FINU-851017 format. One record per residue (C-alpha): residue number from 1; residue in three letters; x, y, z. Coordinates in nm, 2 decimals. Example, Ala and Ser with C-alpha at 12.3 -4.5 7.8 and 13.67 -1.06 7.14 Angstrom:
% residues 2
<r i="1" aa="ALA" x="1.23" y="-0.45" z="0.78"/>
<r i="2" aa="SER" x="1.37" y="-0.11" z="0.71"/>
% end
This chain:
% residues 110
<r i="1" aa="MET" x="-0.61" y="1.47" z="-3.98"/>
<r i="2" aa="THR" x="-0.47" y="1.65" z="-4.32"/>
<r i="3" aa="ILE" x="-0.18" y="1.90" z="-4.39"/>
<r i="4" aa="GLU" x="-0.42" y="2.14" z="-4.43"/>
<r i="5" aa="GLU" x="-0.58" y="2.14" z="-4.12"/>
<r i="6" aa="ALA" x="-0.27" y="2.11" z="-3.98"/>
<r i="7" aa="ASN" x="-0.23" y="2.38" z="-4.08"/>
<r i="8" aa="LYS" x="-0.55" y="2.60" z="-4.04"/>
<r i="9" aa="LEU" x="-0.51" y="2.48" z="-3.66"/>
<r i="10" aa="LEU" x="-0.16" y="2.63" z="-3.67"/>
<r i="11" aa="LYS" x="-0.29" y="2.97" z="-3.82"/>
<r i="12" aa="ASP" x="-0.13" y="3.22" z="-3.50"/>
<r i="13" aa="VAL" x="0.22" y="3.03" z="-3.47"/>
<r i="14" aa="PRO" x="0.41" y="3.33" z="-3.62"/>
<r i="15" aa="ASN" x="0.54" y="3.33" z="-3.94"/>
<r i="16" aa="TYR" x="0.46" y="2.97" z="-3.99"/>
<r i="17" aa="SER" x="0.55" y="2.74" z="-4.27"/>
<r i="18" aa="HIS" x="0.52" y="2.34" z="-4.38"/>
<r i="19" aa="ARG" x="0.75" y="2.13" z="-4.65"/>
<r i="20" aa="ALA" x="0.72" y="1.81" z="-4.77"/>
<r i="21" aa="MET" x="0.98" y="1.55" z="-4.62"/>
<r i="22" aa="PHE" x="1.06" y="1.26" z="-4.55"/>
<r i="23" aa="GLY" x="0.70" y="1.16" z="-4.64"/>
<r i="24" aa="GLY" x="0.56" y="1.37" z="-4.37"/>
<r i="25" aa="HIS" x="0.61" y="1.73" z="-4.36"/>
<r i="26" aa="GLY" x="0.83" y="2.00" z="-4.14"/>
<r i="27" aa="LEU" x="0.67" y="2.21" z="-3.92"/>
<r i="28" aa="TYR" x="0.80" y="2.57" z="-3.88"/>
<r i="29" aa="SER" x="0.82" y="2.90" z="-3.70"/>
<r i="30" aa="ASN" x="1.04" y="3.18" z="-3.80"/>
<r i="31" aa="GLY" x="1.20" y="2.85" z="-4.00"/>
<r i="32" aa="ARG" x="1.28" y="2.68" z="-3.77"/>
<r i="33" aa="VAL" x="1.07" y="2.30" z="-3.74"/>
<r i="34" aa="PHE" x="0.90" y="2.32" z="-3.42"/>
<r i="35" aa="ALA" x="0.64" y="2.02" z="-3.54"/>
<r i="36" aa="LEU" x="0.62" y="1.69" z="-3.73"/>
<r i="37" aa="PHE" x="0.36" y="1.64" z="-3.91"/>
<r i="38" aa="ASP" x="0.31" y="1.24" z="-4.00"/>
<r i="39" aa="ASP" x="0.04" y="0.94" z="-4.06"/>
<r i="40" aa="GLY" x="-0.23" y="1.22" z="-4.01"/>
<r i="41" aa="HIS" x="-0.04" y="1.37" z="-3.57"/>
<r i="42" aa="ILE" x="0.19" y="1.70" z="-3.54"/>
<r i="43" aa="PHE" x="0.38" y="1.50" z="-3.28"/>
<r i="44" aa="LEU" x="0.54" y="1.87" z="-3.09"/>
<r i="45" aa="LYS" x="0.96" y="1.89" z="-3.11"/>
<r i="46" aa="GLY" x="1.07" y="1.85" z="-2.68"/>
<r i="47" aa="ASP" x="1.31" y="1.82" z="-2.50"/>
<r i="48" aa="ALA" x="1.46" y="1.74" z="-2.08"/>
<r i="49" aa="ILE" x="1.25" y="2.06" z="-2.02"/>
<r i="50" aa="SER" x="0.91" y="2.04" z="-2.24"/>
<r i="51" aa="ALA" x="0.94" y="1.63" z="-2.22"/>
<r i="52" aa="PRO" x="0.78" y="1.61" z="-1.91"/>
<r i="53" aa="ILE" x="0.55" y="1.86" z="-1.98"/>
<r i="54" aa="TYR" x="0.41" y="1.71" z="-2.30"/>
<r i="55" aa="GLU" x="0.39" y="1.34" z="-1.99"/>
<r i="56" aa="GLU" x="0.23" y="1.52" z="-1.77"/>
<r i="57" aa="SER" x="-0.07" y="1.67" z="-2.06"/>
<r i="58" aa="GLY" x="-0.04" y="1.30" z="-2.22"/>
<r i="59" aa="GLY" x="0.16" y="1.32" z="-2.48"/>
<r i="60" aa="ILE" x="0.27" y="1.03" z="-2.66"/>
<r i="61" aa="GLN" x="0.64" y="1.01" z="-2.71"/>
<r i="62" aa="PHE" x="0.70" y="1.02" z="-3.14"/>
<r i="63" aa="SER" x="0.86" y="0.59" z="-3.21"/>
<r i="64" aa="TYR" x="0.92" y="0.34" z="-3.45"/>
<r i="65" aa="ILE" x="1.02" y="0.07" z="-3.52"/>
<r i="66" aa="SER" x="1.40" y="0.04" z="-3.71"/>
<r i="67" aa="ASN" x="1.65" y="-0.29" z="-3.73"/>
<r i="68" aa="ASN" x="1.74" y="-0.21" z="-3.42"/>
<r i="69" aa="GLY" x="1.39" y="-0.20" z="-3.24"/>
<r i="70" aa="PRO" x="1.25" y="0.08" z="-3.10"/>
<r i="71" aa="MET" x="1.33" y="0.40" z="-3.16"/>
<r i="72" aa="SER" x="1.27" y="0.69" z="-3.01"/>
<r i="73" aa="MET" x="1.23" y="1.06" z="-3.13"/>
<r i="74" aa="LYS" x="1.18" y="1.39" z="-2.91"/>
<r i="75" aa="TYR" x="0.84" y="1.51" z="-3.01"/>
<r i="76" aa="TRP" x="0.51" y="1.39" z="-2.93"/>
<r i="77" aa="ARG" x="0.14" y="1.38" z="-3.01"/>
<r i="78" aa="PHE" x="-0.10" y="1.44" z="-2.79"/>
<r i="79" aa="LEU" x="-0.53" y="1.32" z="-2.77"/>
<r i="80" aa="THR" x="-0.66" y="1.66" z="-2.85"/>
<r i="81" aa="ASN" x="-0.60" y="1.95" z="-3.07"/>
<r i="82" aa="GLU" x="-0.77" y="2.12" z="-2.77"/>
<r i="83" aa="ILE" x="-0.41" y="1.92" z="-2.50"/>
<r i="84" aa="LEU" x="-0.23" y="2.00" z="-2.88"/>
<r i="85" aa="LEU" x="-0.26" y="2.36" z="-2.87"/>
<r i="86" aa="GLU" x="-0.19" y="2.42" z="-2.50"/>
<r i="87" aa="ASN" x="0.19" y="2.35" z="-2.56"/>
<r i="88" aa="VAL" x="0.29" y="2.50" z="-2.87"/>
<r i="89" aa="ASP" x="0.46" y="2.74" z="-2.67"/>
<r i="90" aa="ASN" x="0.65" y="2.51" z="-2.47"/>
<r i="91" aa="ALA" x="0.75" y="2.39" z="-2.91"/>
<r i="92" aa="LEU" x="0.85" y="2.79" z="-2.98"/>
<r i="93" aa="GLU" x="0.99" y="2.76" z="-2.63"/>
<r i="94" aa="THR" x="1.24" y="2.39" z="-2.72"/>
<r i="95" aa="VAL" x="1.28" y="2.55" z="-3.05"/>
<r i="96" aa="GLN" x="1.47" y="2.91" z="-2.87"/>
<r i="97" aa="ARG" x="1.66" y="2.66" z="-2.68"/>
<r i="98" aa="SER" x="1.82" y="2.47" z="-2.88"/>
<r i="99" aa="PRO" x="2.12" y="2.55" z="-3.13"/>
<r i="100" aa="ALA" x="2.04" y="2.80" z="-3.44"/>
<r i="101" aa="PRO" x="2.09" y="2.54" z="-3.73"/>
<r i="102" aa="LYS" x="2.34" y="2.57" z="-3.93"/>
<r i="103" aa="PRO" x="2.44" y="2.71" z="-4.28"/>
<r i="104" aa="LYS" x="2.44" y="2.53" z="-4.58"/>
<r i="105" aa="LYS" x="2.67" y="2.42" z="-4.74"/>
<r i="106" aa="PRO" x="2.72" y="2.64" z="-5.16"/>
<r i="107" aa="LYS" x="2.70" y="2.36" z="-5.37"/>
<r i="108" aa="ALA" x="3.01" y="2.27" z="-5.56"/>
<r i="109" aa="PRO" x="2.98" y="2.34" z="-5.95"/>
<r i="110" aa="LYS" x="3.06" y="2.06" z="-6.15"/>
% end
């Protein structure tokens, strides 16, 4: 999947936008990250409430190998776009449960 295909798939997400970051893309709803796009996959944000739902749906948790061994993140991908779309609302609810991001500090004058 390309980022353009991901954008089409997620066209019904309220106030959807995306931004390149860390070699992939952050996917936003109302200015808050609800998913990541990396290596051709969409990974929905999870927490203690949504993770069991994702597991039951056959979700696969985002993981990578660090210098300290395998690391997992609270993001999940799904085997089909249909299952992914069935879980988008869970990701949006996850974002609503998480604390609002701290405001950015103004840049110091040069």
